[in-house]
C-alpha positions as CSV (number, residue, x, y, z in Angstrom):
1,M,0.0,0.0,0.0
2,H,1.2,3.5,-0.9
3,L,1.7,6.2,1.8
4,K,-1.1,8.3,0.4
5,E,-3.6,5.4,0.4
6,H,-2.6,4.5,4.0
7,L,-3.2,8.0,5.3
8,A,-6.2,8.9,3.1
9,D,-8.7,8.6,6.0
10,K,-6.6,10.6,8.4
11,F,-5.2,13.5,6.3
12,E,-7.0,16.4,4.7
13,A,-7.0,16.7,0.9
14,W,-4.4,19.5,0.8
15,E,-2.2,17.4,3.1
16,L,-2.5,14.4,0.9
17,K,-1.6,16.5,-2.1
18,I,1.8,17.5,-0.7
19,L,2.5,14.2,1.1
20,P,5.7,12.6,-0.4
21,G,4.9,10.1,-3.0
22,S,8.0,8.0,-2.4
23,Y,10.8,7.5,0.2
24,D,14.0,5.5,0.3
25,I,14.6,2.5,2.4
26,V,18.2,1.6,3.2
27,G,18.5,-1.5,5.4
28,D,16.0,-1.0,8.3
29,I,16.0,2.9,7.9
30,A,13.5,4.9,5.9
31,I,14.4,8.3,4.6
32,V,11.5,10.7,3.7
33,R,11.4,14.3,2.7
34,I,8.5,15.9,4.6
35,P,7.4,19.3,3.4
36,E,7.6,22.1,6.0
37,A,3.8,22.4,6.0
38,L,3.5,18.8,7.1
39,R,6.1,18.9,9.9
40,H,3.4,18.7,12.5
41,R,2.3,15.4,11.0
42,A,5.8,13.9,10.9
43,S,5.3,11.2,13.6
44,E,2.0,10.0,11.9
45,I,3.8,9.8,8.5
46,A,6.7,7.9,10.1
47,E,4.3,5.5,11.9
48,A,2.5,4.8,8.6
49,I,5.9,4.1,6.8
50,I,6.7,1.5,9.6
51,Q,3.3,-0.1,9.3
52,I,3.6,-0.4,5.5
53,N,7.2,-1.7,5.8
54,S,7.4,-4.1,8.8
55,H,11.2,-4.4,8.7
56,V,11.8,-0.7,9.1
57,R,13.0,0.3,12.6
58,T,13.9,4.0,12.1
59,V,12.4,6.9,10.1
60,L,14.6,9.9,9.2
61,N,13.5,13.2,7.6
62,Q,15.9,14.6,4.9
63,I,16.1,18.3,5.6
64,S,18.7,19.3,3.0
65,P,19.6,18.3,-0.5
66,V,22.7,16.1,-1.2
67,S,25.7,18.5,-1.4
68,G,29.4,18.9,-1.0
69,D,32.4,16.8,-2.1
70,F,31.2,14.0,0.3
71,R,27.6,14.1,-1.2
72,L,26.0,14.3,2.3
73,R,22.5,15.4,3.3
74,R,21.2,16.6,6.7
75,L,18.9,14.1,8.4
76,E,16.8,14.4,11.5
77,W,15.3,11.6,13.5
78,I,11.5,11.3,13.5
79,Y,10.6,7.9,14.8
80,G,11.8,4.5,16.0
81,E,15.4,3.7,17.0
82,K,17.7,6.7,17.1
83,K,20.4,5.7,14.7
84,T,21.8,6.5,11.2
85,E,23.9,3.3,10.7
86,T,22.4,0.2,9.1
87,I,23.2,-2.8,7.0
88,H,21.6,-2.9,3.5
89,R,21.2,-6.1,1.5
90,E,21.3,-5.9,-2.3
91,H,22.0,-8.6,-4.9
92,G,23.1,-11.0,-2.2
93,C,25.7,-8.6,-0.8
94,L,25.8,-6.7,2.5
95,F,26.5,-3.0,2.8
96,K,27.1,-1.4,6.2
97,V,26.6,2.4,6.0
98,D,26.1,5.4,8.2
99,L,23.7,7.6,6.2
100,E,24.8,10.7,8.0
101,K,28.4,10.3,7.1
102,C,28.3,8.6,3.6
103,Y,26.3,8.9,0.4
104,F,24.1,5.9,-0.4
105,S,21.3,5.5,-2.9
106,P,19.2,2.3,-3.1
107,R,17.8,3.7,-6.4
108,L,20.9,2.6,-8.3
109,L,20.1,-1.1,-7.7
110,F,19.5,-1.8,-11.4
111,E,22.6,0.1,-12.6
112,R,24.8,-1.9,-10.2
113,S,23.5,-5.2,-11.6
114,R,23.6,-4.0,-15.2
115,I,27.3,-3.0,-15.1
116,A,28.3,-6.1,-13.1
117,E,26.8,-8.3,-15.9
118,Q,29.0,-6.5,-18.5
119,V,32.4,-7.1,-16.8
120,K,34.4,-9.8,-18.6
121,P,36.7,-12.4,-17.0
122,S,40.1,-11.0,-15.8
123,E,39.2,-7.4,-16.3
124,T,40.6,-4.6,-14.2
125,V,38.0,-2.0,-13.1
126,I,38.5,1.4,-11.6
127,N,35.6,2.9,-9.7
128,M,36.3,6.7,-9.5
129,F,33.5,7.6,-7.0
130,A,32.9,4.4,-5.1
131,G,31.3,5.4,-1.8
132,V,30.9,2.5,0.6
133,G,31.7,0.1,-2.2
134,C,28.4,-1.0,-3.7
135,F,29.2,-1.1,-7.4
136,S,32.7,-2.5,-6.7
137,I,31.6,-5.3,-4.4
138,I,28.7,-6.4,-6.6
139,I,31.1,-6.5,-9.6
140,A,33.5,-8.6,-7.5
141,K,30.7,-11.0,-6.4
142,K,28.9,-11.3,-9.8
143,S,31.7,-11.5,-12.3
144,D,35.2,-13.0,-12.7
145,V,36.9,-9.6,-12.5
146,R,40.6,-9.6,-11.6
147,R,40.8,-6.4,-9.6
148,V,38.6,-3.5,-8.7
149,Y,40.2,-0.2,-7.5
150,S,37.5,1.5,-5.4
151,I,38.3,5.2,-4.9
152,D,36.5,7.8,-2.7
153,I,37.4,11.1,-1.2
154,N,35.3,10.6,1.9
155,P,37.3,8.9,4.7
156,W,34.1,7.6,6.3
157,A,33.1,6.0,3.0
158,I,36.4,4.3,2.7
159,R,36.2,3.1,6.3
160,Y,32.8,1.5,5.6
161,A,34.0,0.2,2.2
162,E,36.9,-1.6,3.9
163,E,34.4,-3.2,6.3
164,N,32.1,-4.1,3.5
165,V,34.9,-5.7,1.5
166,R,35.5,-8.0,4.6
167,L,31.8,-8.6,5.1
168,N,31.4,-9.8,1.5
169,R,34.8,-11.7,1.5
170,V,36.2,-10.0,-1.6
171,E,39.5,-8.7,0.0
172,H,41.4,-10.4,-2.8
173,I,39.6,-8.4,-5.5
174,V,38.4,-5.0,-4.2
175,K,41.0,-2.5,-3.1
176,P,39.5,0.6,-1.4
177,I,41.6,3.8,-1.9
178,L,41.1,7.1,-0.1
179,G,41.7,10.2,-2.2
180,D,40.6,12.4,-5.0
181,A,40.1,10.1,-8.1
182,K,42.1,12.4,-10.5
183,I,45.1,12.5,-8.1
184,V,44.9,8.7,-7.4
185,I,44.8,7.9,-11.1
186,E,47.6,10.3,-12.0
187,D,49.8,8.9,-9.2
188,K,49.0,5.2,-9.2
189,L,46.5,3.9,-11.8
190,K,47.4,5.3,-15.3
191,G,46.8,2.8,-18.1
192,L,45.6,0.0,-15.9
193,A,41.8,-0.3,-16.5
194,D,39.7,-2.2,-18.9
195,R,36.6,-0.4,-17.5
196,V,36.1,2.8,-15.5
197,L,33.0,3.7,-13.5
198,M,32.0,7.3,-12.9
199,P,28.8,7.1,-10.8
200,L,28.9,10.7,-9.6
201,P,26.9,12.9,-12.0
202,E,28.1,16.1,-10.4
203,K,31.8,15.4,-11.2
204,A,31.8,13.0,-14.2
205,Y,32.0,15.6,-16.9
206,E,34.9,17.4,-15.1
207,Y,36.8,14.2,-14.5
208,I,36.3,12.4,-17.9
209,D,39.9,13.0,-19.0
210,Y,41.1,11.1,-16.0
211,A,38.9,8.2,-16.8
212,I,40.5,8.1,-20.2
213,I,44.1,8.1,-18.9
214,A,43.1,5.3,-16.5
215,L,42.2,3.0,-19.4
216,K,44.7,0.7,-21.0
217,S,46.5,1.8,-24.2
218,E,44.1,-0.3,-26.3
219,G,41.1,1.5,-24.8
220,G,38.1,0.2,-22.9
221,V,34.7,1.2,-21.6
222,V,33.7,4.2,-19.4
223,H,30.4,4.1,-17.6
224,Y,29.5,7.7,-17.4
225,Y,26.7,9.4,-15.4
226,D,25.3,12.9,-15.8
227,F,22.4,15.2,-14.9
228,V,20.6,17.0,-17.6
229,H,17.5,19.3,-18.0
230,A,15.4,18.5,-21.0
231,G,12.6,20.7,-22.2
232,R,9.5,19.5,-23.9
233,G,10.4,17.7,-27.1
234,E,14.0,17.3,-26.1
235,D,15.7,13.9,-25.6
236,P,17.7,14.0,-22.4
237,I,19.9,11.0,-23.4
238,Q,20.7,12.8,-26.7
239,K,21.6,16.0,-24.9
240,V,24.1,14.2,-22.6
241,E,25.5,12.3,-25.6
242,E,26.1,15.5,-27.6
243,R,27.7,17.3,-24.6
244,I,30.2,14.5,-23.7
245,C,31.0,13.8,-27.4
246,R,32.0,17.4,-27.9
247,K,34.4,17.1,-25.0
248,L,35.8,13.7,-26.2
249,R,36.5,15.2,-29.6
250,L,38.9,17.6,-28.0
251,F,41.1,14.6,-26.9
252,K,41.3,13.4,-30.5
253,I,40.4,9.8,-29.6
254,D,37.9,7.4,-31.2
255,S,34.8,6.9,-29.1
256,E,31.4,5.4,-29.5
257,I,28.3,5.6,-27.3
258,C,27.2,2.0,-27.0
259,F,24.2,2.5,-24.7
260,G,22.2,5.2,-22.9
261,R,19.3,5.2,-20.5
262,V,17.4,7.5,-18.1
263,V,18.3,6.2,-14.7
264,R,15.7,8.3,-12.9
265,T,14.0,11.6,-12.7
266,V,15.5,13.9,-10.1
267,G,13.3,17.0,-10.5
268,P,10.9,18.7,-12.9
269,R,12.4,17.9,-16.3
270,W,15.7,17.0,-14.7
271,F,17.1,13.5,-15.4
272,Q,20.0,11.3,-14.3
273,I,21.5,9.7,-17.4
274,A,23.8,6.7,-17.8
275,L,26.0,6.2,-20.9
276,D,28.3,3.4,-21.8
277,I,31.2,4.8,-23.8
278,K,33.6,2.7,-25.8
279,I,37.0,4.3,-26.1
280,D,39.5,3.0,-28.7
């Protein structure tokens, strides 16, 4: 049952109209964005979420957008156990995360599986914006990858990534590295990768040249993510393709967009786009 249906008999029409249509569940924690006009109904909203989702133990209200180099959001406790740390299960893997200290999105579940299925035996993968290790660990568990270098600039994310690597028993494959991806690649990882992941739309365009120098001399695949605004009649995938292709032409390399999809809508006419780019 949806939240609006659950509260239809208790809330007035105007309250139902602005009630959030969705919320994220990470492990046993639900994160909801309650409009200011409904703050007085926060505990009722939280109770309803727990009644709909029996495994949820904590409800947090997101009171700021995701921002900063660490991609964090401000959270306030509403209901249930007072905590921000949980263990999330996805694709047979376990991910321990503190939602106040690390970025985590359960909405990338399909993308994590989609990319893991593409990884070929004995590949070397570099994940430039790895967070607590979700993409990296799922690749390690679901493919015959040789090595995954899992980079993040947030010390807390790397601390949890190291714990998640142990939890999922992939220490021999996944190597978490603390640092800015462009510096780490310049210093240690030039020319090593068959495949590079860039699951940070805010930085991917700026960092694309470092993804290219991370690839082996014979080339490879870059999984590129970006945000785009598309007006009526505009194709958001095409807009991102044209933007990144203009930049790639500056490097005088051969490239081909093999695949593109809308990952999700992030605002009115704003989209998150995934592209798979073959670099020769």
